[in-house]
C-alpha positions as CSV (number, residue, x, y, z in Angstrom):
1,M,9.2,239.7,180.2
2,T,10.4,243.1,181.7
3,D,13.1,244.8,179.7
4,N,14.4,248.2,180.7
5,A,16.8,248.7,177.7
6,T,16.3,251.9,175.9
7,T,18.0,251.0,172.5
8,F,17.9,248.2,170.1
9,D,20.4,247.1,167.5
10,L,18.4,246.8,164.1
11,P,19.9,244.0,161.9
12,D,21.7,245.6,159.0
13,L,21.1,249.2,160.3
14,G,22.4,249.7,163.7
15,T,21.2,251.1,167.0
16,V,18.1,253.1,167.5
17,T,16.2,254.3,170.6
18,R,13.4,252.1,171.1
19,L,10.7,254.6,171.5
20,G,10.3,256.2,167.9
21,F,7.7,258.4,165.9
22,G,5.2,257.3,163.5
23,A,4.7,259.9,161.0
24,M,1.4,258.8,159.6
25,R,-0.8,261.5,161.3
26,I,1.0,264.5,160.1
27,T,-1.1,264.2,156.9
28,G,-4.7,265.1,156.3
29,P,-8.0,263.4,157.5
30,G,-8.0,259.7,156.3
31,I,-4.2,260.0,156.0
32,W,-4.9,261.9,152.6
33,G,-3.6,265.1,151.4
34,E,-2.3,268.0,153.3
35,P,-2.5,268.4,157.1
36,A,-4.5,271.4,158.5
37,D,-1.1,273.3,159.0
38,R,2.0,272.1,157.4
39,E,4.2,274.1,159.6
40,T,2.5,272.5,162.6
41,A,3.4,269.2,161.1
42,R,7.1,270.0,160.6
43,A,7.1,271.3,164.2
44,V,6.1,268.0,165.5
45,V,8.9,266.1,163.3
46,R,11.5,268.7,164.6
47,R,10.2,268.3,168.4
48,A,10.5,264.6,168.2
49,V,14.2,264.8,167.3
50,E,14.7,267.4,169.9
51,L,13.2,264.9,172.5
52,G,15.6,262.1,171.6
53,V,13.8,260.3,168.8
54,D,16.2,259.0,166.4
55,F,13.9,256.5,164.5
56,I,11.0,257.9,162.4
57,D,8.6,255.6,160.6
58,T,6.9,256.8,157.5
59,A,5.5,255.4,154.0
60,D,4.9,256.5,150.6
61,S,1.3,256.0,150.8
62,Y,0.8,258.5,153.8
63,G,-0.7,261.4,151.9
64,P,0.3,259.9,149.6
65,N,3.8,261.5,149.5
66,V,3.0,264.2,152.2
67,S,4.5,262.6,155.1
68,E,7.8,261.9,153.5
69,E,7.9,265.5,152.0
70,I,7.3,267.0,155.3
71,I,9.9,265.0,157.2
72,A,12.5,266.2,154.7
73,E,11.6,269.7,155.0
74,A,11.9,269.4,158.9
75,I,14.9,267.8,159.6
76,H,16.8,267.0,156.3
77,P,19.8,266.4,156.5
78,Y,18.9,263.8,159.0
79,G,22.5,263.0,160.8
80,H,21.9,260.3,163.3
81,V,18.3,260.1,162.8
82,K,17.2,256.8,161.0
83,I,14.2,257.2,158.4
84,A,12.2,253.9,157.8
85,T,9.6,254.1,154.8
86,K,7.4,251.5,153.2
87,A,5.9,250.8,149.8
88,G,3.2,248.3,148.5
89,L,0.0,250.1,149.2
90,T,-1.5,252.5,146.7
91,R,-4.1,255.2,147.5
92,T,-7.5,255.9,145.8
93,G,-8.9,258.3,148.4
94,P,-9.1,258.8,152.1
95,D,-8.8,255.7,154.2
96,Q,-8.5,253.6,151.1
97,W,-5.4,251.3,150.8
98,I,-4.9,248.8,148.0
99,P,-1.9,246.4,147.9
100,V,0.2,246.6,144.8
101,G,3.5,244.4,144.8
102,R,4.6,244.4,141.3
103,P,8.3,244.6,141.1
104,E,8.4,247.4,139.0
105,Y,5.9,249.4,141.1
106,L,7.9,248.7,144.2
107,R,11.1,249.7,142.4
108,Q,9.5,252.8,141.1
109,Q,8.2,253.6,144.7
110,A,11.6,253.2,146.2
111,E,13.2,255.5,143.8
112,L,10.5,258.2,144.5
113,S,11.0,257.7,148.2
114,L,14.8,258.4,147.7
115,R,13.9,261.7,146.0
116,R,11.3,262.9,148.4
117,L,13.5,262.1,151.4
118,K,16.6,263.6,149.6
119,V,18.8,260.8,150.5
120,D,20.9,258.4,148.2
121,V,20.1,255.4,150.5
122,I,16.9,254.6,152.4
123,D,17.6,253.5,155.9
124,L,15.0,250.9,156.2
125,F,12.6,250.0,153.4
126,Q,9.5,248.1,154.2
127,L,7.0,246.0,152.1
128,H,3.8,247.7,153.5
129,R,1.7,244.6,152.4
130,I,2.3,241.4,150.5
131,D,0.2,241.6,147.5
132,T,-1.5,238.3,147.3
133,K,-2.1,239.0,143.3
134,V,1.6,238.7,142.9
135,D,4.3,235.9,143.6
136,R,5.6,236.8,146.9
137,D,9.1,235.8,146.0
138,E,9.0,238.4,143.2
139,Q,8.2,241.0,145.9
140,F,11.1,239.7,148.2
141,G,13.3,239.6,145.2
142,V,13.0,243.2,144.1
143,L,13.7,244.4,147.9
144,R,16.8,242.2,147.8
145,E,17.9,243.7,144.5
146,L,17.3,247.2,145.8
147,Q,19.6,246.3,148.8
148,D,22.1,244.8,146.7
149,E,22.3,248.0,144.5
150,G,22.9,250.1,147.8
151,K,19.6,252.0,147.4
152,V,18.5,250.7,150.7
153,T,20.3,249.6,153.8
154,A,18.0,247.4,155.7
155,L,14.6,245.7,154.8
156,G,11.4,245.0,156.6
157,L,7.8,243.6,156.4
158,S,4.4,244.7,157.6
159,E,1.4,242.7,158.5
160,V,2.8,239.4,157.9
161,S,2.6,236.0,159.7
162,V,5.6,233.9,161.1
163,E,5.4,231.8,157.7
164,E,5.7,234.7,155.8
165,I,8.6,236.0,157.6
166,Q,10.4,232.9,157.1
167,A,9.7,232.8,153.4
168,A,11.2,236.4,153.1
169,Q,14.3,235.4,155.2
170,K,15.1,233.1,152.3
171,H,15.7,236.1,150.3
172,F,17.0,238.8,152.8
173,T,17.7,239.4,156.5
174,V,14.4,240.6,157.8
175,A,15.4,243.5,160.0
176,S,11.8,244.5,161.2
177,V,8.4,243.6,161.1
178,Q,5.5,246.0,161.5
179,N,2.3,244.4,162.6
180,R,-0.9,245.9,164.7
181,Y,-0.3,245.0,168.3
182,N,-1.4,246.7,171.4
183,L,-3.2,246.1,174.8
184,T,-6.4,245.2,173.3
185,D,-5.3,243.5,169.9
186,R,-2.7,240.7,170.6
187,K,-3.4,238.6,167.4
188,A,0.2,239.1,166.4
189,A,1.6,237.6,169.9
190,D,3.0,234.6,167.9
191,V,4.8,237.1,165.6
192,L,6.3,239.0,168.4
193,D,7.5,235.9,170.0
194,Y,9.3,234.9,166.6
195,C,10.8,238.3,166.5
196,T,12.1,238.1,169.9
197,A,13.9,234.8,169.2
198,Q,15.3,235.9,165.8
199,G,16.5,239.3,167.1
200,I,14.2,241.1,164.5
201,G,12.8,244.6,165.4
202,F,9.0,244.4,166.2
203,I,7.3,247.7,165.3
204,P,3.7,247.7,166.8
205,W,1.3,250.1,164.9
206,A,-1.5,251.5,166.7
207,P,0.4,251.2,169.8
208,V,-1.5,253.3,172.2
209,S,-5.1,251.8,171.5
210,A,-6.4,250.9,174.9
211,G,-10.2,250.7,174.3
212,E,-12.3,249.7,177.4
213,L,-9.2,249.2,179.4
214,A,-8.9,252.9,179.6
215,R,-12.2,253.4,181.0
216,P,-12.8,254.7,184.6
217,G,-11.6,251.8,186.8
218,G,-10.3,249.9,183.9
219,A,-6.8,248.2,184.1
220,V,-5.0,251.1,182.0
221,D,-6.8,253.8,184.1
222,E,-5.7,252.1,187.4
223,A,-2.3,251.8,186.1
224,A,-2.2,255.5,185.3
225,K,-3.5,256.5,188.4
226,S,-0.8,254.4,190.4
227,T,2.2,255.4,188.4
228,G,1.1,259.0,187.8
229,S,1.3,258.6,184.2
230,S,-1.3,259.1,181.2
231,H,-3.1,256.4,179.6
232,S,-1.0,256.5,176.5
233,Q,2.2,256.2,178.5
234,V,0.9,253.1,180.3
235,A,0.1,251.5,177.1
236,L,3.5,252.5,175.6
237,A,5.4,251.5,178.8
238,W,3.6,248.1,178.6
239,L,4.8,247.6,175.0
240,L,8.4,248.6,175.9
241,Q,8.4,245.9,178.8
242,K,6.9,243.2,176.5
243,S,10.2,242.3,174.9
244,P,13.4,244.0,174.1
245,V,12.9,243.9,170.4
246,V,9.8,246.2,170.6
247,L,10.0,249.5,168.8
248,P,6.7,251.5,169.5
249,I,6.1,254.3,166.9
250,P,3.2,256.4,168.5
251,G,2.2,259.0,165.9
252,T,0.3,262.2,166.4
253,G,0.0,265.7,164.5
254,S,0.3,267.6,168.0
255,V,3.2,268.6,169.7
256,E,1.5,268.3,173.1
257,H,0.5,264.7,172.4
258,L,4.0,263.8,171.2
259,E,5.6,265.1,174.3
260,D,3.0,263.0,176.6
261,N,3.8,259.8,174.3
262,L,7.7,260.3,174.4
263,A,7.5,260.5,178.2
264,A,6.6,257.0,178.4
265,S,10.1,256.2,178.1
266,G,10.5,257.1,181.9
267,V,7.5,254.9,183.0
268,T,8.3,251.6,184.5
269,L,5.3,249.3,185.5
270,D,5.8,247.0,188.3
271,A,5.3,243.1,188.0
272,D,1.8,243.3,189.5
273,T,0.7,246.1,187.1
274,V,2.0,244.3,184.1
275,A,0.2,241.1,185.3
276,A,-3.2,243.0,185.7
277,L,-2.7,244.6,182.1
278,D,-1.6,241.2,180.6
279,A,-4.8,239.6,182.1
280,A,-7.2,242.4,181.2
281,A,-7.5,241.8,177.5
């Protein structure tokens, strides 16, 4: 189970450092509107890159628009840093997310992301959700069209089943899958197994959620004490050792939390600690 590789080759895209940055929380409360301080948000993005992050994940719906804009303001031109974005969820207010997968909408959002990110090609373009009101093959088809037209380099999915990944693979190479997965929520274990077998990048969202395991005396707390690490670092180290295809993207609006999260790349959990964490949930 343990893997100490620090990089991963994303299909169609190339090599990225496995511990990346998720840019959802550089927006306002409820992932809606402006952050409390836009310059602080830009500083977080810049600091992530200074600390070696070369894979940043965002979405058109974060803000909406705000996260992509801040990333461009902070670090454009991107150089070696790969920017992944997503489309397929529209916003009607704080904490409200509604799937929209009409092909013309997905195409529009790709064009707008190109403009906001100030690029000619999106590195990784992900379908944020499959819209059940629209034929999924139409949604997959427009993603393939955007790739064929040279507007996106690699394609990914979010919150999908193994069967849905296989359906998408009939249309394009699935470079990444982004499902919720962490110490206390392992419902996507079968998807992770499939991604591992297929060499697909698995991007776990909400990666540092540890819940009751982080309580005093809990498995995460004990692991943190034995390794001299923070609870977040333990949660991220566990993910990094779970499979060589896992690409955690912890998100924060704080430079301090960012630095703590990224230090997880230097934490190695021994077999007994990993077994205890595996068993705890």
